[in-house]
N, C-alpha and C positions, 0 to 999 in steps of 0.2 A: 452303494446307493443310499442316498439320504432320505429321510422321512419328510414328507410335506407337512409343514406347519400351517394349520388352518385357523383363521380368525372367525369364530362363531358368534352369532347372536341367537338368543333363544326367545321363543314366544310361548308363554305358558298360558293356556286358556281354560284349564281344568281346575276345579276346586279340590283341595286335598281330601275332602270328605267323600267325594263322589266317584273317584277313580284312582288308579295307580299312576296316572300321567304326571302329576306334580312330583311324586316321589321318583319316578323314572327320569324326569328332567333333572332333578337334583343329582342323581347318580351319574347321569351323562355329563353334567357340568363338572362334577368332581373328577371324573375319569379324564375328561378333556384336558383339564389343567394339569393333572398328574402326568399326562402323556406329552406335555410340552406345548399344547395348543393354547390359544388365548380366547377370551370371551370379551367381545366388544360391549355388548349390552344384554341384559335380561329384561324382557318386557312382559309384565303381567297384565293380561287383558281378559275381558269377559269374566267368567267365574274364576279365572286364575288370580284375580285380585285378592281372593280370600287367603292366598298364601302370604299376604303382606299385613294381615290383621293381627295385631299384637294381643288382642283379647281372645284369640283362639285357645281353647282348652281341650286337650285330648285325654282319654283315659290313660292311667299310668302304664298300662301294658301295650300302648301303641306309641309309635313315633309321632311326635308333634312336628309334622312337616312344615307348617308355617314358621315355627321357631327354628327349625333346622335350616330353612332357606335364609331366614334373617341372619342367623349366625354365620352361615357360609358366605353370604354376600359381604358382611361386615369384615370377617377375617381375611377374605381374599381381596377386599377393597374393590369390589365389582360395581360397575355402573348398573344399578337395578332401578327400573322405573315401573310405577303403577299407573295404569291408564286412569286419568282423572274422572272421566265420565262414567266408566264402568265401576270405579270405586265408589263414587258418590251414590250411584243407583243401588249399590249393595251395602250402604251404610259404613263404608270405610273412608275416614276423613283424617287429614292431618290438622295441625294447629291452625293454619290459615283458613281452611275450609270450616273448621269448627267455629271460628269467630264469625265467618261470613254467614253461616247458617244458624248461628246462635245456639250452638250445642255446648254441652258442659265438658266435653272431653274429646280427645283424639285417639284413634286406635290404629292409624296407619304407621307402619314401621318407620321410625325416624331416620334410619340409615338408607332408606330407599326414597328416591325422588318421586314426586307426583308430576305427571306430564301428559301430553296429548299424543295423538297418533303421528304427529310430525317427528317425534323422537323414535318411533318405530321405523318410519321411512328412512330417517338418517342412519339407523342401525343397519338396515338392509343395504344401503348404499356403501357403507364403510366395512361391511363384513364379506368374507368369502362365502359363507353359508348361513342361511336362516333355518333353524331347526324348530319345528312347531310340535308342542306336546299338548294334547287335549283334543 
């Protein structure tokens, strides 16, 4: 009997500072790939966009979940998207939005795209399962 290979998309809605949901999602993503499954897209929404903030600093005795997410997505070459409206409201902007809003810098992870809810809808359509954390 063969194992069913599942194509997941993940929806992360929790900030790494407020709950274990973002860390749990990261462990789920790592375990899924190690088990032979695939990840179509990771979508950071609501407070979950804080996982894409490159300016996040954590105490040395804590895991820096945003940095871990960013490294994981980069190393695995995953399609990771930050919701643009949720990010802007929470002060997370890329270089394009930095220029548009006349800010001096960008803090959105450069390896992660900034997009709208249409990309979440597309992920739902193209995935076998959407798993939500938060």
